[in-house]
NULUMLUM-995705 format. One record per residue: x, y, z of N, C-alpha, C, O, CB in turn; residue in three letters. Coordinates in pm, whole numbers, padded with zeros to 5 digits, always signed. Each point is the difference from the previous one (the first is absolute). Glycine has a CB too. Layout:
BEGIN
XYZXYZXYZXYZXYZALA
...
This chain:
BEGIN
+00082-00119+00000-00082+00119+00000+00086+00125+00000+00038+00047+00107-00217-00172+00012MET
+00209+00179-00231+00080+00122+00000-00081+00117+00051-00123-00001-00006+00257-00086-00185PRO
-00067+00187+00241-00065+00123+00042+00093+00118-00016+00116-00016-00038-00256-00113+00197GLN
+00089+00246-00131+00077+00121-00022+00127+00000+00085+00000-00057+00109-00212+00180-00163GLN
+00320-00059+00005+00120+00011+00081-00032+00058+00137-00075+00097+00013+00210-00069-00221PRO
-00077-00090+00310-00023+00046+00136-00105-00081+00073-00016+00016+00121+00080+00208-00195GLY
-00137-00311+00004-00099-00084+00064+00050-00143+00006+00076-00041-00087-00260+00191+00007ALA
+00143-00228+00182+00046-00138+00011-00065-00090-00102-00094+00039-00069+00133-00002+00310PRO
+00012-00155-00250-00047-00092-00100-00048-00128+00065+00061-00049+00095+00097+00149-00261ARG
-00269-00157+00114-00054-00122+00055+00031-00117-00090+00065+00015-00104-00246+00114+00216THR
+00135-00246-00072+00027-00119-00078-00055+00016-00141-00107+00058-00020+00101-00197+00229ALA
+00078+00087-00306-00030+00028-00140-00058-00122-00069+00071-00100-00014+00113+00269+00010GLU
-00311-00166-00040-00060-00113-00068+00068-00030-00132+00075+00082-00053-00289-00027+00162PRO
+00187-00175-00161+00070-00047-00118-00040+00075-00127+00085+00026-00085-00069-00247+00193GLU
-00144+00256-00121-00048+00064-00123-00055+00139+00032-00119+00013+00028+00065-00239-00129ARG
+00137+00330+00097-00051+00133+00032-00091+00052-00110+00023-00027-00118+00182+00072+00252PRO
-00308+00029-00096-00085+00064-00100+00075+00120-00057+00096+00048+00060-00309-00126+00057SER
+00168+00126-00232+00072+00108-00066-00027+00135+00064+00087+00087-00002-00097-00217-00208SER
-00109+00149+00266-00036+00130+00055+00028+00005+00151-00054-00081+00075-00122+00106-00253ALA
+00259+00070+00223+00026+00012+00144-00125+00040+00077-00081+00078-00050+00318-00017-00001PRO
-00252-00114+00171-00112+00033+00088+00058+00050+00132+00079-00070+00064-00232-00103-00175VAL
+00113+00293+00151+00051+00056+00125-00082-00049+00119-00123+00005-00003+00203+00197-00121GLU
-00011-00249+00227-00065-00049+00121-00016+00117+00097+00082+00019+00090+00015-00252-00121LEU
-00201+00309+00013-00021+00116+00085-00094-00025+00117-00011+00085+00089+00053+00051-00287GLY
-00110-00251+00199-00096-00030+00105+00074-00040+00128+00076-00096+00000-00247+00025-00173ASP
+00147+00145+00281+00071-00024+00125-00029-00139+00056+00089-00065+00054-00096+00310-00007LEU
-00118-00291-00060-00036-00132+00052+00077-00110-00074+00045-00097+00061-00274+00184+00000ALA
+00244-00071-00193+00076-00098-00077+00146+00000+00040+00063-00106+00009-00223+00134-00199ALA
+00216+00090+00214+00139+00009+00041+00021-00063+00137+00100-00068+00023-00075+00277-00158LEU
-00120-00187+00226+00010-00062+00132-00008-00152-00010+00072-00072+00070-00176+00276+00032LYS
+00017-00253-00191-00010-00144-00019+00130-00058-00052+00041-00109+00041-00285+00134-00086ALA
+00309+00048-00045+00124-00049-00060+00118+00012+00095+00096-00077-00011-00185+00140-00211LEU
+00084+00031+00314+00113+00025+00089+00013-00104+00111+00103-00007+00067-00129+00247-00116ALA
-00077-00321+00070+00006-00102+00106+00111-00100-00032-00002-00060-00108-00247+00088+00155GLN
+00347-00049+00042+00117-00082-00032-00033-00141-00047+00060-00047-00097+00060+00179+00263PRO
-00212-00201-00099-00033-00137-00042-00067-00001-00135+00017-00093-00079-00039+00027+00318ARG
-00057+00170-00266-00066+00009-00130+00104+00021-00111-00015-00055-00109-00192+00150+00219ARG
+00310-00019-00081+00108+00017-00098+00066-00133-00030+00034-00028-00115+00004+00262+00197GLN
-00018-00316+00021+00062-00131-00020-00089-00091-00084+00049-00072-00087+00069+00096+00307ARG
-00248-00021-00195-00093-00081-00078+00003+00041-00147+00009-00085-00088-00156+00058+00291VAL
+00141+00158-00229+00000+00048-00138+00133-00031-00069+00003-00036-00117-00163+00217+00181LEU
+00269-00166+00010+00132-00033-00057+00006-00147-00039+00052-00034-00107+00055+00215+00246GLU
-00160-00270-00054+00003-00143-00030-00083-00031-00124+00043-00077-00086-00012+00027+00331HIS
-00150+00109-00255-00084-00023-00118+00069+00051-00127-00012-00061-00106-00193+00079+00250LEU
+00275+00093-00132+00067+00058-00115+00117-00086-00047+00018-00021-00120-00085+00247+00200THR
+00144-00276+00014+00121-00075-00036-00027-00146-00031+00068-00059-00084+00059+00215+00226LEU
-00225-00215-00075-00020-00145-00012-00131-00038-00067-00028-00118-00017+00165+00093+00219HIS
-00217+00122-00240-00124-00030-00069-00115-00028+00095+00013+00018+00122+00122-00108-00307GLY
-00248+00047+00130-00120-00021+00081+00024-00097+00116+00082-00091-00009-00217+00136-00193PRO
+00061-00022+00310+00014-00083+00119-00132-00001+00076-00085+00087-00020+00331-00035+00035ALA
-00263-00151+00070-00114-00005+00089+00040+00062+00133+00118+00024+00025-00210-00232-00139THR
-00006+00234+00199+00031+00054+00132+00083-00099+00080+00083+00040+00082-00294+00094-00086SER
+00190-00264-00020+00076-00102+00073+00146-00003-00044+00089-00009+00085-00298-00126-00062ALA
+00235+00143-00153+00138-00002-00047+00073+00128+00041+00119-00003+00032-00186-00141-00227THR
-00005+00255+00195+00060+00125+00048+00033-00009+00148+00106+00047+00044-00234+00081-00219LEU
+00039-00186+00253+00023-00013+00143+00125-00082+00028+00079+00036+00087-00325-00018-00047ALA
+00264-00127-00113+00119-00084+00019+00126+00075-00042+00103-00008+00067-00242-00199-00104ARG
+00132+00278-00074+00118+00068-00052+00042+00118+00087+00119+00030+00011-00187-00100-00240ALA
-00028+00138+00290+00028+00123+00073-00002-00018+00152+00023+00095+00074-00119+00028-00264LEU
+00068-00244+00236-00003-00025+00143-00118+00065+00070+00011+00042+00115+00234-00057-00123GLY
-00360+00022-00062-00121+00059+00057-00108-00107+00009+00020-00112-00047+00040+00339-00047LEU
-00173-00194+00153-00112-00094+00000-00093+00033-00116+00002+00111-00053+00015-00140+00304ASN
-00099-00067-00289-00084+00018-00118-00105+00109+00020-00040+00066-00095+00077-00306+00039THR
-00083+00259+00181-00094+00107+00025+00059+00135-00031-00066+00088-00054-00040-00227+00228GLY
+00235+00156-00138+00069+00126-00026+00020+00023-00149-00028+00108-00050+00142-00128+00271SER
-00066-00081-00291+00025+00016-00144-00131+00021-00076-00003+00077-00097+00208-00219+00118THR
-00313+00075+00021-00130+00019-00065-00047+00145+00016-00051+00060-00095-00006-00302+00137SER
+00075+00296+00077-00040+00139+00025+00081+00096-00086-00056+00091-00062-00009-00153+00296TYR
+00196+00043-00237+00084+00090-00078-00029-00011-00149+00005+00101-00072+00172-00119+00247HIS
-00207-00101-00223-00037-00016-00141-00128+00074-00033-00011+00062-00105+00124-00284+00104LEU
-00211+00215+00091-00125+00071-00024+00021+00151-00001-00061+00072-00080-00063-00260+00189ARG
+00212+00237-00021+00028+00144+00002+00073+00043-00126-00028+00107-00055+00037-00114+00305GLU
+00086-00074-00296+00070+00032-00125-00098+00001-00118+00009+00084-00089+00203-00186+00181LEU
-00306+00007-00091-00100-00005-00107-00094+00120+00008-00042+00052-00103+00056-00303+00103ALA
-00047+00293+00120-00091+00112+00020+00050+00127-00068-00079+00081-00050+00009-00182+00266ARG
+00203+00118-00218+00058+00122-00056+00067-00023-00136+00073+00085-00049-00039-00004+00281TYR
-00061-00197-00292+00043-00022-00137+00143-00047-00019+00055+00012-00110-00216+00156+00054GLY
+00225-00220+00162+00136-00049-00012+00008-00150-00027+00101-00049-00049-00032+00232+00202PHE
-00175-00255-00121-00004-00145-00021-00141-00040-00038-00095+00077+00019+00283-00114+00146ALA
-00202-00084-00219-00132-00050-00038+00001-00151+00001+00105-00064-00007-00147+00269-00133GLU
-00078-00263+00150-00011-00145-00008+00019-00046-00143-00035+00071-00095-00120-00072+00292GLU
+00212-00119-00211+00016-00060-00132-00039-00147+00012+00008-00059+00108+00177+00224-00173THR
-00227-00223-00047-00053-00136+00005+00106-00109-00007-00032-00118+00009-00170+00207-00112ASP
+00328-00050+00086+00102-00102-00016+00133+00044+00057+00023+00119+00023-00140-00199-00227SER
+00204-00018+00228+00130+00029+00060+00091+00077-00093+00093+00066+00046-00117-00272+00089ALA
+00000+00198-00268+00086+00074-00093-00054+00138-00031+00060+00074-00078+00011-00291-00019ASP
-00186+00252+00157-00054+00134-00018-00064+00025-00134-00029+00115-00034+00200-00042+00189GLY
-00194-00179-00235-00057+00021-00133-00151+00014+00004-00061+00047-00096+00250-00176+00001THR
-00249+00089+00205-00145+00005+00009-00066-00129-00042-00122-00013+00011+00136+00254-00053GLY
+00064-00338-00007-00057-00129-00039-00036-00080+00125+00082-00016+00090+00054+00016-00304ALA
-00257-00048+00219-00047-00073+00118+00051-00142-00002-00019-00072-00098-00185+00216+00107THR
+00270-00186+00099+00049-00136+00012-00112-00089+00050-00068+00037+00096+00304+00044-00052ALA
-00259-00199-00106-00109-00088+00042+00012-00037+00148+00105-00044+00046-00119-00046-00280PRO
-00096+00108+00307+00000-00042+00140+00070+00094+00094+00002-00026+00121-00012-00200-00204GLY
+00069+00334+00035+00075+00091+00089-00096+00089+00078-00088+00065-00056+00283-00067-00105ARG
-00177+00002+00292-00082+00084+00086+00081+00105+00074-00056+00084+00070-00100-00275-00046ARG
+00287+00186-00039+00085+00096+00069-00018+00139-00061-00029+00015-00118+00194-00197+00172GLU
-00148+00282+00030-00008+00139-00046+00142+00049-00027+00080+00015+00092-00295+00027+00039ARG
+00244-00018-00257+00132+00048-00040-00006+00150-00020-00102+00055-00043+00157-00277-00066TRP
+00055+00288+00140+00009+00145-00012+00123+00038-00082+00102-00069+00004-00219+00096+00218TRP
+00105+00081-00295+00111+00049-00081+00015+00150+00021-00097+00068+00034+00061-00250-00204ARG
+00158+00233+00148+00022+00145+00001-00054+00059-00129+00017-00058-00107+00189+00032+00252ALA
-00273+00140-00135-00052+00069-00119+00109+00090-00057+00048+00089+00070-00285-00097+00021ILE
+00276-00014-00215+00106+00084-00058-00047+00141-00024-00119+00026-00013+00216-00227-00093PRO
-00002+00294+00099-00035+00139-00029+00117+00093+00028+00086-00029+00084-00324-00022-00031GLY
+00239+00162-00123+00100+00105+00022-00059+00096+00104-00065+00098-00036+00163-00118-00202ASP
-00076-00009+00364-00058+00079+00109+00105+00096+00055+00113-00039+00027-00271-00149+00031ARG
+00119+00314-00042+00094+00101+00045-00055+00074+00121-00119+00031+00007+00205-00007-00241ARG
+00002+00004+00329-00040+00076+00116+00002+00150-00034+00078+00042-00086+00014-00222+00240PHE
-00175+00259-00090+00003+00144-00027+00133+00061+00041+00058-00044+00099-00307+00054-00067PRO
+00298+00089-00106+00125+00067+00040-00012+00055+00141-00109+00035+00045+00156+00025-00285PRO
+00063-00055+00310-00002+00043+00139-00054+00142+00016-00061+00033+00102+00254-00184-00059ARG
-00173+00235-00143-00048+00138+00008-00152+00007+00004-00056+00101+00043+00260-00027-00164SER
-00273-00178+00076-00146-00003+00001-00057-00092+00108-00121-00023+00005+00126+00071-00248ARG
+00081-00100+00329-00047-00088+00106-00040+00081+00124+00072+00092+00041+00075-00276-00129GLN
-00259+00149+00146-00041+00062+00125+00091-00050+00112+00069-00100-00018-00310+00119-00062SER
+00241+00048+00196+00081-00049+00112-00033-00145+00037+00091-00077+00031-00079+00311+00054PRO
-00138-00272-00089-00037-00138+00033+00050-00097-00106+00048-00108+00032-00249+00192+00090GLU
+00190-00044-00248+00051-00086-00107+00151-00015+00010+00052-00110-00021-00241+00183-00127THR
+00259+00035+00181+00145-00009+00016+00037-00097+00112+00096-00076-00012-00073+00313-00071ARG
-00100-00235+00191+00028-00092+00110-00017-00145-00045+00083-00085+00032-00160+00260+00132HIS
-00030-00202-00239-00023-00135-00051+00110-00042-00096+00048-00113+00006-00295+00146+00021VAL
+00288+00058-00117+00104-00032-00095+00134-00023+00069+00077-00086-00041-00197+00220-00131MET
+00147-00059+00277+00124-00020+00076+00002-00138+00064+00104-00066+00003-00090+00313+00040ASP
-00129-00291+00008-00009-00134+00059+00020-00106-00108+00070-00099+00021-00225+00186+00157GLU
+00091-00066-00293+00015-00095-00110+00146-00009-00043+00053-00109-00021-00288+00159-00056LEU
+00299+00067+00063+00143+00003-00036+00085-00076+00099+00084-00082-00037-00120+00301-00070ASN
+00014-00191+00234+00082-00059+00105-00004-00152-00008+00105-00065+00003-00149+00264+00143HIS
-00075-00256-00155-00013-00146-00001+00049-00060-00132+00066-00103-00001-00260+00122+00157HIS
+00161+00047-00268+00037-00055-00130+00150+00002-00023+00057-00100-00044-00276+00175-00044ALA
+00284+00037+00118+00143+00010-00022+00079-00090+00095+00100-00060-00040-00133+00294-00041TYR
-00012-00244+00207+00067-00088+00096-00012-00145-00046+00096-00076+00011-00144+00238+00176ALA
-00069-00201-00236-00019-00137-00048+00086-00027-00123+00057-00108-00012-00290+00110+00103ALA
+00242+00095-00182+00083-00017-00119+00147-00021+00036+00065-00090-00052-00226+00232-00076ASP
+00212-00059+00217+00140-00011+00039+00027-00131+00071+00103-00064-00024-00091+00312+00043LEU
-00102-00289+00068+00017-00127+00071+00001-00116-00098+00081-00091+00013-00194+00188+00188ASP
+00022-00094-00299-00005-00108-00098+00125-00002-00086+00054-00107-00027-00303+00124+00025LEU
+00295+00100-00042+00122+00007-00082+00119-00060+00074+00073-00082-00055-00162+00287-00059PHE
+00108-00164+00239+00113-00049+00078-00010-00150+00026+00099-00072-00008-00079+00297+00114GLU
-00142-00273-00076-00018-00143+00029+00025-00085-00124+00071-00100+00007-00237+00158+00171ARG
+00109-00018-00291+00018-00079-00121+00144+00004-00050+00048-00098-00056-00286+00144-00003LEU
+00306+00067+00079+00140+00008-00039+00085-00096+00083+00090-00066-00052-00123+00305-00017GLN
+00004-00245+00200+00074-00092+00086-00027-00145-00036+00089-00085+00009-00098+00253+00174ARG
-00116-00198-00225-00040-00137-00026+00013-00039-00147-00043-00109-00039-00112+00127+00231GLU
+00214+00069-00274+00009-00026-00144+00072-00130-00028+00104-00030+00059-00105+00275-00102ALA
-00056-00323-00048+00062-00128-00036+00121+00023-00089+00017+00106-00058-00240-00221+00076GLU
+00308+00013-00026+00114+00008-00090-00049-00006-00145-00110-00047-00028+00260-00061+00203ASP
-00067+00155-00265-00037-00002-00140-00024+00140-00053+00022+00098+00072-00121-00324-00040GLY
+00056+00238-00156-00016+00131-00064-00093+00094+00077+00026+00120+00004+00014-00231-00221PRO
-00145+00061+00278-00095+00086+00069+00053+00053+00132-00064+00084+00063-00117-00212-00171TRP
+00297+00082+00149+00062+00058+00119+00041+00145-00026+00019+00077+00095+00063-00306-00026ALA
-00068+00266-00195+00039+00137-00036-00120+00086-00038+00017+00108-00056+00201-00197-00022ASP
-00339+00042+00108-00121+00071-00043-00048+00101+00103-00119+00006+00032+00057-00207-00164ALA
+00156+00281+00185-00035+00102+00099+00063+00134-00036+00073+00057+00081-00091-00235+00097PHE
-00007+00229-00299+00060+00129-00037-00062+00114+00079-00119-00001+00033+00163-00088-00263PRO
+00037+00186+00259-00050+00121+00065+00094+00114-00034+00113-00022-00042-00220-00111+00231TYR
+00060+00255-00171+00086+00115-00027-00040+00115+00090-00114+00010+00044+00146-00084-00282SER
+00064+00160+00265-00023+00123+00075+00072+00111-00073+00117-00014-00035-00141-00109+00257ARG
-00043+00232-00246+00065+00109-00072-00077+00129+00016-00089+00010+00084+00179-00174-00247GLY
-00056+00263+00083-00066+00129+00010-00016+00061-00139+00081-00023-00090+00015+00057+00320SER
-00202+00044-00245-00027+00074-00123-00038+00143+00038-00058+00024+00105-00019-00236-00226LEU
+00111+00306+00034-00042+00137+00023-00108+00032-00103+00030+00020-00118+00200+00048+00210ARG
-00356-00064-00047-00114+00013-00090-00094+00111+00047-00004+00035+00117+00023-00278-00174LEU
-00094+00296-00038-00114+00085+00035-00117-00092+00031+00006-00119-00029+00076+00312-00119THR
-00187-00139+00207-00116-00081+00031-00065-00059-00125-00036-00118+00000+00000+00259+00203LEU
+00018-00063-00312-00054-00061-00122+00090-00113-00053-00050-00100-00050-00058+00319-00005PRO
+00240-00202+00065+00091-00106-00046-00015-00124+00087+00008-00112-00050+00152+00285-00034GLU
-00183-00154+00214-00020-00115+00088-00125-00077-00039+00001-00123-00004+00115+00246+00189LEU
-00225-00051-00215-00122-00066-00043+00024-00077-00130-00049-00113-00015-00089+00293+00126HIS
+00211-00122-00205+00030-00067-00126+00086-00124+00023-00022-00105-00061+00007+00326-00060ALA
+00112-00208+00211+00088-00113+00034-00083-00114+00057+00019-00116-00037+00173+00273+00082PHE
-00285-00124+00044-00084-00101+00062-00087-00072-00103-00011-00123+00003+00010+00258+00207PHE
-00060-00060-00300-00085-00063-00101+00080-00088-00094-00049-00104-00045-00106+00299+00058GLU
+00279-00157-00042+00086-00085-00082+00034-00129+00072+00009-00107-00061+00086+00311-00049GLU
-00077-00195+00242+00027-00119+00080-00120-00095-00003+00018-00120-00018+00136+00254+00166TYR
-00275-00080-00131-00119-00083-00005-00017-00063-00138-00038-00116-00011-00070+00262+00185ILE
+00137-00069-00279-00009-00054-00136+00099-00114-00020-00030-00097-00070-00044+00322-00013ALA
+00192-00213+00143+00099-00107-00010-00050-00126+00068+00015-00110-00053+00169+00281+00046LEU
-00243-00156+00126-00057-00116+00068-00107-00067-00085-00001-00122-00015+00049+00229+00236LEU
-00138-00027-00276-00108-00056-00080+00051-00066-00127-00061-00094-00052-00090+00268+00143ASN
+00263-00124-00140+00058-00060-00121+00045-00144+00024-00010-00084-00089+00083+00311+00015ARG
-00025-00254+00194+00047-00135+00032-00107-00085+00070+00022-00119+00023+00208+00213-00005TYR
-00342-00035+00016-00105-00074+00072-00074-00093-00095-00031+00037-00113+00007+00154+00275LYS
-00005-00313-00114-00076-00095-00080-00060-00104+00094+00053-00023+00109+00096+00059-00312ARG
-00258-00099+00162-00060-00102+00085+00086-00125+00006+00086-00021-00085-00312+00111+00029PRO
+00202-00172+00155+00077-00123+00019-00008-00088-00125+00098-00064-00037-00141+00074+00284VAL
-00074-00014-00310-00019-00087-00116+00089+00038-00118+00026-00083-00088-00258+00049+00162SER
+00281+00160-00077+00083+00044-00111+00148+00010+00037+00082+00038-00084-00278+00086-00002GLU
+00231-00158+00208+00140+00008+00045+00080-00116-00057-00050-00112-00007-00022+00229+00219ALA
+00197-00091-00253+00083-00108-00054+00046-00094+00111-00007+00036+00118+00083+00116-00303PRO
-00029-00271+00152+00050-00093+00101+00112+00064+00082+00086+00068-00055-00148-00261-00094PRO
+00059+00169+00278+00104+00054+00087-00031+00136+00058+00074+00049+00085+00084-00177-00218GLY
-00266+00192+00088-00035+00132+00052-00055-00013+00142-00070-00096+00032+00021+00179-00266ALA
+00080+00015+00318-00049+00002+00137-00059+00138+00030+00036+00099-00062+00136-00273+00132ARG
-00261+00177+00027-00058+00127+00043+00105+00081+00076+00068-00053+00088-00297-00051-00076THR
+00243+00230-00046+00092+00090+00068-00077+00116+00061-00094+00051-00061+00280-00115-00097LEU
-00147+00105+00277-00058+00117+00062+00083+00122-00038+00123-00004+00006-00213-00135+00187LEU
+00024+00248-00231+00069+00124-00031-00055+00111+00088-00120+00004+00028+00161-00078-00267THR
+00045+00163+00282-00041+00111+00084+00070+00128-00049+00117-00004-00038-00154-00151+00238ARG
-00035+00265-00199+00058+00128-00041-00021+00099+00113-00110+00012+00054+00068-00059-00301PHE
+00148+00120+00282-00008+00099+00106+00089+00117-00035+00118-00019-00031-00167-00159+00204LEU
-00005+00297-00170+00079+00121-00025-00050+00108+00093-00120+00008+00029+00160-00071-00272ALA
+00051+00148+00291-00040+00109+00090+00103+00111-00007+00118-00026-00021-00237-00136+00174PHE
+00074+00286-00137+00093+00114-00010+00088+00013+00123-00044-00023+00113-00121+00140-00258PRO
+00289-00081+00123+00094+00026+00109-00041+00129+00071-00039+00095-00066+00227-00214-00058VAL
-00181+00124+00258-00034+00124+00070+00083+00118-00050+00117-00016-00033-00180-00118+00233PRO
+00001+00249-00206+00070+00121-00044+00103+00037+00107-00036+00019+00116-00167+00063-00248VAL
+00332-00070+00096+00103+00035+00099-00024+00137+00061-00039+00094-00069+00202-00234-00056PRO
-00141+00151+00254-00014+00128+00069+00132+00077-00009+00106-00061+00014-00280-00038+00144GLN
+00170+00229-00180+00124+00079-00011+00081-00006+00130-00055-00001+00110-00059+00154-00274PRO
+00246-00156+00149+00088+00002+00115+00027+00145+00041-00043+00093-00067+00149-00313-00005THR
-00034+00237+00182+00029+00135+00051+00078+00083-00101-00013+00122-00004+00012-00214+00236ASP
+00084+00025-00314+00081+00074-00096-00071+00020-00133+00058+00050-00096+00144-00143+00207ASP
-00332+00052-00116-00077+00022-00122+00003-00115-00097-00068+00002-00102+00114+00235+00131GLY
+00035-00341+00002+00007-00117-00088-00111-00100+00031-00080+00022+00090+00327+00009-00108GLY
-00250-00141-00058-00097-00106+00024+00076-00131+00016+00066-00043-00094-00246+00164-00038THR
+00171-00185+00250+00072-00125+00022-00067-00116-00071-00112+00012-00050+00188+00075+00270PRO
-00007-00198-00226-00058-00121-00055+00086-00061-00109+00100+00057-00042-00322+00032+00097GLY
+00179-00208-00099+00073-00074-00103-00047+00045-00137-00118+00025-00021+00146-00223+00175VAL
+00064+00208-00247-00036+00028-00139-00054-00129-00059+00077-00089-00036+00099+00272+00013ASP
-00309-00194+00012-00061-00124-00042+00033-00036-00144-00013-00116-00039-00168+00159+00201LEU
+00224+00054-00242+00038-00034-00137+00120-00093-00001+00021-00074-00097-00110+00293+00019ASP
+00169-00217+00184+00118-00086+00006-00022-00122+00088+00091-00082+00016+00049+00283-00052ASP
-00261-00215+00093-00024-00109+00095-00057-00122-00069-00112-00041+00029+00075+00209+00151ALA
+00112-00226-00271-00045-00120-00070+00020-00121+00089+00106-00018+00060-00049+00121-00283HIS
-00160-00186+00232+00008-00121+00081-00019-00120-00091-00091+00001-00082+00003+00120+00287VAL
+00172-00225-00194-00009-00113-00093-00129-00076+00011-00060-00009+00108+00303-00009-00097PRO
-00288-00037-00124-00105-00100-00001+00055-00127+00065+00121-00016+00016-00228+00115-00227HIS
+00015-00189+00247+00042-00136+00030+00057-00058-00129-00071-00004-00100-00104-00025+00284SER
+00296-00013-00183+00065-00047-00121+00112+00092-00042+00082-00038-00084-00294-00068+00015GLY
+00218+00227+00124+00118+00083-00018-00010+00107-00105+00099+00069-00025+00024-00259+00100GLY
-00238+00208-00141-00011+00102-00103-00040+00131+00063-00093+00004+00081+00031-00176-00251THR
+00131+00281+00136-00033+00128+00059-00119+00066-00070-00023-00019-00119+00262+00045+00185GLU
-00310+00049+00011-00111+00076-00056+00054+00114-00086+00108+00052+00028-00254-00110+00170LEU
+00071+00097-00302+00046+00113-00082-00010+00129+00076+00034+00106-00052-00105-00225-00154PRO
């Protein structure tokens, strides 16, 4: 779910719709900000349709809890029932289980400048839980990475750019277009392809305060290149 620069990002469904939809409803944002609900939606996004029982086993919850969170996600359009485990809607003979899938879409949070104080509080909570979970997962999977080619499948980079706000918006849209260019359903993925999590984060450096002598302290970020994982420097 891409969104405007400066807003957090939620779990990203496999088939995004072409038209972005802004999540401006406070009740929907509160529903999405619940930590366990984020875990449920992330699991549906990464692993496909699931029942409340399979979610409960995977996430260490009880089925009553997962059923409730699934209903809340469905209430606000983030998840829906499906008739089959592959999410195609084809009814399996004799199947009585209730399967749920993440609803794809290009969902964007309102820019922070248009968020009310209450919305900002909810978004801050969503950010806190989502980013902490992402970092924990990255570190855990990196430690547990198996031997072989996929042991090197943890690229990351840190760097800096000097941009105007319109340039930042253009940069962000190009990034989303790049993701969509490589996005495809499981049925069209070549042999050996695996699901990868991607995260984008950018924020402005605080404006330096003048020193007593009239100068401005700080690092010249144009020279602060930090290597990617793998040793390639940022431009």
